[in-house]
C-alpha positions as CSV (number, residue, x, y, z in Angstrom):
1,X,68.2,81.3,85.3
2,X,68.8,82.1,89.0
3,X,71.5,84.5,90.3
4,X,73.4,81.4,91.5
5,X,73.3,79.9,88.0
6,X,74.7,83.1,86.6
7,X,77.5,83.2,89.1
8,X,78.5,79.6,88.4
9,X,78.3,80.1,84.7
10,X,80.6,83.2,85.0
11,X,82.9,81.4,87.5
12,X,83.6,78.5,85.1
13,X,84.7,81.0,82.4
14,X,86.7,83.0,84.9
15,X,88.6,80.0,86.2
16,X,89.5,78.9,82.6
17,X,90.9,82.4,81.9
18,X,92.9,82.4,85.2
19,X,94.4,79.0,84.4
20,X,95.8,80.4,81.2
21,X,97.0,83.6,82.8
22,X,98.5,82.0,85.9
23,X,99.1,78.2,85.6
24,X,99.2,75.9,88.6
25,X,103.0,75.6,88.3
26,X,103.3,79.3,89.0
27,X,100.9,79.2,91.9
28,X,102.9,76.5,93.6
29,X,106.0,78.7,93.4
30,X,104.5,81.5,95.5
31,X,106.0,81.9,99.0
32,X,102.7,81.5,100.8
33,X,102.1,78.1,99.2
34,X,104.6,76.4,101.5
35,X,103.3,77.9,104.7
36,X,101.4,75.5,106.9
37,X,97.7,76.6,107.2
38,X,96.2,77.6,110.6
39,X,93.3,75.5,112.0
40,X,90.0,77.4,111.9
41,X,88.5,74.5,113.9
42,X,91.0,75.2,116.8
43,X,90.4,79.0,116.7
44,X,86.6,78.7,116.5
45,X,86.4,76.4,119.5
46,X,89.1,78.2,121.5
47,X,87.8,79.5,124.9
48,X,89.9,82.7,124.3
49,X,88.0,83.6,121.1
50,X,84.4,84.4,120.3
51,X,83.4,81.8,117.6
52,X,82.7,84.7,115.3
53,X,83.9,84.3,111.6
54,X,83.9,88.0,110.7
55,X,83.5,88.7,107.0
56,X,84.8,91.4,104.7
57,X,82.2,92.0,101.9
58,X,81.9,95.1,99.8
59,X,78.7,94.2,98.0
60,X,76.3,91.4,97.1
61,X,73.8,90.6,94.3
62,X,70.9,91.0,96.7
63,X,72.0,94.1,98.6
64,X,74.1,96.0,96.1
65,X,76.9,98.1,97.6
66,X,77.2,97.5,101.3
67,X,80.4,99.4,102.0
68,X,82.9,100.8,99.5
69,X,84.7,103.2,101.9
70,X,86.9,100.9,104.0
71,X,90.2,99.1,103.5
72,X,90.3,95.3,103.8
73,X,93.6,95.4,105.8
74,X,92.1,97.9,108.3
75,X,88.8,96.1,108.8
76,X,90.2,92.5,109.1
77,X,93.0,93.4,111.5
78,X,90.3,95.2,113.6
79,X,88.2,92.1,113.5
80,X,91.0,90.0,114.9
81,X,91.8,92.5,117.6
82,X,88.1,92.5,118.5
83,X,88.2,88.7,119.2
84,X,87.0,87.2,115.9
85,X,87.9,83.5,115.6
86,X,88.5,83.6,111.8
87,X,88.2,86.1,109.0
88,X,86.2,85.5,105.8
89,X,87.2,87.5,102.7
90,X,85.1,87.5,99.5
91,X,87.3,87.0,96.5
92,X,84.6,87.0,93.8
93,X,85.0,90.2,91.7
94,X,82.1,90.1,89.3
95,X,79.2,89.8,91.8
96,X,80.8,90.7,95.2
97,X,83.4,93.3,94.3
98,X,86.2,91.3,95.9
99,X,89.5,89.9,94.6
100,X,92.4,87.6,95.6
101,X,94.3,90.8,96.4
102,X,91.9,91.4,99.2
103,X,92.8,88.1,100.8
104,X,96.5,88.7,100.3
105,X,96.1,92.2,101.9
106,X,94.3,90.6,104.9
107,X,97.0,87.9,105.2
108,X,99.6,90.6,105.4
109,X,98.2,92.2,108.6
110,X,97.2,89.3,110.9
111,X,97.7,85.6,111.6
112,X,94.2,84.5,112.3
113,X,92.6,81.8,110.1
114,X,91.5,83.1,106.7
115,X,88.5,81.7,104.8
116,X,88.5,82.2,101.1
117,X,84.9,82.9,100.4
118,X,84.1,82.2,96.8
119,X,82.3,79.9,94.5
120,X,84.6,76.9,94.1
121,X,84.1,74.9,90.9
122,X,87.6,73.6,90.2
123,X,90.6,72.4,92.1
124,X,92.6,75.2,90.6
125,X,90.8,77.6,93.0
126,X,91.9,75.4,95.9
127,X,95.6,75.6,94.9
128,X,95.2,79.3,94.3
129,X,93.7,79.7,97.8
130,X,96.7,78.0,99.3
131,X,99.0,80.2,97.3
132,X,97.4,83.4,98.6
133,X,97.5,82.4,102.3
134,X,94.0,80.9,102.9
135,X,93.6,78.4,105.7
136,X,90.0,77.4,105.0
137,X,87.9,77.1,101.8
138,X,84.2,77.2,101.2
139,X,82.4,74.5,99.2
140,X,78.7,75.3,98.5
141,X,76.5,72.2,98.2
142,X,74.0,74.1,96.0
143,X,76.8,74.6,93.4
144,X,78.2,71.1,93.3
145,X,77.2,67.6,92.7
146,X,78.0,65.4,95.8
147,X,80.7,63.5,94.0
148,X,82.4,66.7,92.8
149,X,82.2,68.3,96.2
150,X,83.8,65.3,97.8
151,X,86.6,65.3,95.3
152,X,87.2,69.0,95.9
153,X,87.1,68.5,99.7
154,X,89.7,65.7,99.4
155,X,92.0,67.9,97.3
156,X,91.7,70.7,99.8
157,X,92.6,68.4,102.7
158,X,95.6,67.1,100.7
159,X,96.7,70.7,100.5
160,X,96.4,71.1,104.2
161,X,93.4,73.3,104.0
162,X,90.3,72.9,106.2
163,X,86.9,72.7,104.5
164,X,83.6,74.5,105.3
165,X,80.7,73.0,103.4
166,X,77.7,75.3,103.1
167,X,74.1,74.0,102.9
168,X,70.7,75.6,102.8
169,X,68.3,72.7,103.4
170,X,68.0,69.1,104.5
171,X,68.5,67.6,101.0
172,X,71.8,69.4,100.5
173,X,73.0,68.4,103.9
174,X,72.1,64.7,103.6
175,X,73.3,64.4,100.0
176,X,76.7,66.1,100.4
177,X,78.1,65.0,103.8
178,X,81.5,63.3,103.5
179,X,84.5,62.4,105.6
180,X,86.7,65.2,104.2
181,X,84.8,68.1,105.7
182,X,85.7,69.9,108.9
183,X,82.9,72.4,109.3
184,X,79.3,72.4,108.1
185,X,77.7,75.8,107.7
186,X,74.0,76.4,107.5
187,X,73.2,79.5,105.4
188,X,70.0,81.0,106.8
189,X,69.3,82.8,103.5
190,X,66.8,81.1,101.1
191,X,68.4,81.1,97.7
192,X,65.1,81.4,95.9
193,X,63.4,84.2,98.0
194,X,66.5,85.7,99.6
195,X,64.6,85.7,102.9
196,X,66.7,85.1,106.0
197,X,65.7,83.1,109.1
198,X,67.9,81.6,111.8
199,X,65.2,78.9,112.2
200,X,66.9,77.2,109.3
201,X,70.0,76.7,111.5
202,X,67.9,75.4,114.4
203,X,66.0,73.0,112.1
204,X,69.1,71.5,110.6
205,X,71.3,71.4,113.7
206,X,70.3,67.9,114.9
207,X,71.0,66.5,111.4
208,X,74.7,67.6,111.4
209,X,76.9,64.8,112.8
210,X,78.9,65.9,115.9
211,X,82.2,65.1,114.2
212,X,81.8,68.4,112.3
213,X,81.8,71.9,113.7
214,X,78.5,73.6,113.2
215,X,78.5,77.1,111.8
216,X,75.5,79.3,111.4
217,X,75.7,81.8,108.5
218,X,73.7,85.0,107.6
219,X,71.0,86.9,109.3
220,X,72.7,87.2,112.7
221,X,72.4,90.8,114.0
222,X,71.7,90.4,117.7
223,X,74.2,89.0,120.3
224,X,71.3,87.1,121.9
225,X,70.9,85.1,118.7
226,X,74.5,83.7,119.3
227,X,73.5,82.5,122.8
228,X,70.4,80.9,121.4
229,X,72.2,79.1,118.6
230,X,74.8,77.8,121.0
231,X,72.0,75.9,122.7
232,X,71.4,74.2,119.4
233,X,75.0,73.1,119.2
234,X,76.5,75.7,116.9
235,X,80.2,76.4,117.5
236,X,80.7,79.3,115.0
237,X,78.8,82.2,113.5
238,X,79.6,83.8,110.2
239,X,78.7,87.5,110.3
240,X,79.5,90.0,107.5
241,X,76.7,92.4,106.5
242,X,75.8,93.3,110.1
243,X,79.4,94.7,110.5
244,X,80.1,95.9,107.0
245,X,77.0,98.1,106.8
246,X,78.4,100.4,109.5
247,X,81.0,103.1,109.0
248,X,83.5,101.2,111.3
249,X,83.0,97.5,110.8
250,X,85.8,96.7,113.3
251,X,84.2,98.7,116.0
252,X,80.8,97.1,115.3
253,X,82.4,93.7,115.6
254,X,84.1,94.6,118.9
255,X,80.8,95.9,120.4
256,X,78.9,92.8,119.2
257,X,81.5,90.4,120.7
258,X,81.5,92.3,124.0
259,X,77.7,92.0,124.2
260,X,77.6,88.2,123.7
């Protein structure tokens, strides 16, 4: 069993528990549920922003603890001030040390688009995302059959949320593309070996239809890589570990953006 298999197995049980604890009817009564989401597409392509989707991530299965000494509200507000186009917040607790409270805390200190970064397996998580102030949700092709991913994407769009689909290879991309997506992200990390290479983004760039914004994810640590990937048609760049491994992620983000 791979780490991804373990995550999904745990997530299915977790969501079942959350449904009992906090049913959909309660989620829909939350004040944030009725607020119109922001457009990550508009922010990522704005000439006044950087295209960077800056991520708050405490730990990961592959790296262990990355940064346990900073507050999500401080870091994400600093990301926005630095010029980030959107903010990604990990809400998985078991494997990444995050929570829905992290996203709520981030929502409370800025009005930039917020990506709920999690392993979505059920429409409940989409409704929950809307209720905690997310504007954008992640659907991972490696976790979902094409039919299920399309159904979840359609549900997200009906809620007013934008959808970022993440792929790792050609097969996932070709098999999961559908009309309900807004952004397509290429994760440069190989799920089997955990090796990272931006060549993955370059290889898949021409296969992503122009109707979707192209996002490159993982393994970006040099501003020159951003300029290089832009030549391949990428609009946005999800960066987390490169900032989070420093003592001051917000400062690291600011210096990175200034160097682009």
